[in-house]
C-alpha positions in Angstrom: -43.1 34.2 -29.4 -40.2 32.4 -27.8 -40.7 30.6 -24.5 -44.0 28.8 -24.1 -44.4 27.5 -20.6 -46.1 28.2 -17.3 -46.2 31.9 -16.4 -43.9 33.4 -19.1 -42.6 36.9 -18.8 -41.7 39.3 -21.6 -38.3 41.0 -21.4 -38.7 44.8 -22.1 -35.3 44.9 -23.7 -35.2 42.0 -26.2 -39.0 41.6 -26.3 -38.8 37.8 -25.9 -41.0 35.7 -23.6 -38.9 33.8 -21.2 -39.3 31.7 -18.0 -39.3 33.7 -14.8 -36.1 32.0 -13.8 -34.4 33.9 -16.6 -35.1 37.2 -14.7 -33.3 38.3 -11.5 -35.3 38.5 -8.4 -36.1 41.9 -6.9 -38.4 42.3 -3.9 -39.7 45.8 -5.0 -40.2 44.9 -8.7 -43.7 44.1 -10.0 -44.1 40.3 -9.9 -40.9 40.0 -7.8 -38.5 40.0 -10.8 -36.8 42.7 -12.9 -38.3 43.7 -16.2 -35.2 42.9 -18.3 -33.9 39.3 -18.5 -30.5 38.4 -16.9 -28.9 38.3 -20.3 -30.1 41.7 -21.3 -29.3 43.1 -17.9 -25.7 41.9 -18.1 -25.3 43.5 -21.6 -26.8 46.8 -20.4 -24.6 46.9 -17.3 -21.4 46.2 -19.4 -22.4 48.9 -21.9 -22.9 51.4 -19.1 -19.6 50.5 -17.5 -17.8 50.9 -20.9 -19.4 54.2 -21.8 -19.5 55.8 -18.3 -16.7 54.1 -16.3 -16.4 57.0 -13.8 -20.1 57.2 -13.1 -20.3 53.4 -12.7 -17.2 53.4 -10.4 -18.9 56.1 -8.2 -22.1 54.0 -8.1 -20.1 51.0 -7.0 -18.2 52.9 -4.4 -21.5 54.4 -3.0 -23.0 50.9 -2.9 -20.0 49.4 -1.1 -20.0 52.2 1.5 -23.7 51.5 2.2 -23.5 47.7 2.0 -20.3 47.2 4.0 -20.3 50.1 6.5 -23.9 51.3 6.5 -22.8 54.8 5.6 -23.6 57.2 2.8 -21.3 59.3 0.7 -22.4 62.3 2.7 -21.4 60.5 6.0 -18.0 59.7 4.4 -17.5 63.4 3.3 -18.6 64.7 6.7 -16.2 62.3 8.5 -13.4 63.4 6.3 -14.2 67.1 6.9 -14.2 66.5 10.6 -10.7 65.0 10.2 -9.5 68.2 8.5 -9.5 66.3 5.1 -6.7 63.9 6.2 -6.0 60.6 7.8 -7.3 60.2 11.3 -3.9 58.9 12.6 -1.2 60.7 10.7 -3.2 63.7 9.3 -1.8 63.2 5.8 -4.1 64.6 3.1 -2.8 61.9 0.7 -4.7 58.6 0.9 -1.8 56.8 -0.7 -2.0 53.3 -2.0 -3.6 52.1 -5.2 -5.6 54.7 -7.0 -9.0 53.3 -8.1 -11.3 54.5 -10.8 -12.8 57.1 -8.4 -9.4 58.5 -7.6 -7.6 58.2 -4.3 -9.8 57.5 -1.4 -9.3 57.0 2.4 -10.0 53.6 3.9 -13.0 53.3 6.3 -11.4 51.9 9.5 -13.7 49.9 11.7 -13.4 47.6 14.7 -13.6 44.0 13.4 -15.3 42.9 16.7 -18.0 45.5 17.0 -18.1 46.8 13.4 -18.0 50.3 14.8 -16.5 52.8 12.4 -13.5 54.6 13.9 -12.4 56.9 11.2 -10.9 57.3 7.7 -7.2 56.2 7.3 -4.6 56.6 4.7 -3.3 53.4 3.1 -0.2 53.2 5.3 -1.9 53.7 8.6 -4.6 51.2 7.6 -2.0 48.6 6.7 -0.1 49.3 9.9 -3.1 48.8 12.1 -3.9 45.6 10.2 -0.4 44.2 10.7 -0.6 45.0 14.4 -4.1 43.3 14.4 -5.5 46.2 16.4 -3.7 44.8 19.5 -3.1 47.8 21.9 -0.4 46.0 23.8 1.6 45.3 20.6 1.1 48.9 19.4 2.4 50.1 22.8 5.4 47.9 22.5 6.1 49.2 19.0 6.0 52.8 20.3 8.4 51.9 23.1 10.7 50.2 20.6 10.7 53.2 18.2 11.2 55.7 21.1 14.3 53.7 22.4 16.1 54.2 19.1 15.7 58.0 19.0 
């Protein structure tokens, strides 16, 4: 039977009874915990990542968009289409930078003070804004500097 204690729960994967602390909490799950124990959940997730890496990468990306920026994949695609499928600053259709498992993607640019999403940027424009710390005066000085040498 396995675990014998107060209020045991049976894992639907390994069929063993375990303490509720061996199950991850989940507000919408029956009893407030998932039906597979933590150990089995980890094994299942690893197997899914190994057999379906692209699918898992897309799930992770979708989750990050929602968690970090509060936007869906459709919101991202709509924003990119509104930017003519390119960077909001330079217009390049190439996102540049490191290519992840989902392929090349544009960075979601946002104001670090208000968290307001401003647009989608290529790697180089995103890095540039970051180095200038979104300081308008410094950006204006950089423009003047570049214009002087033309």
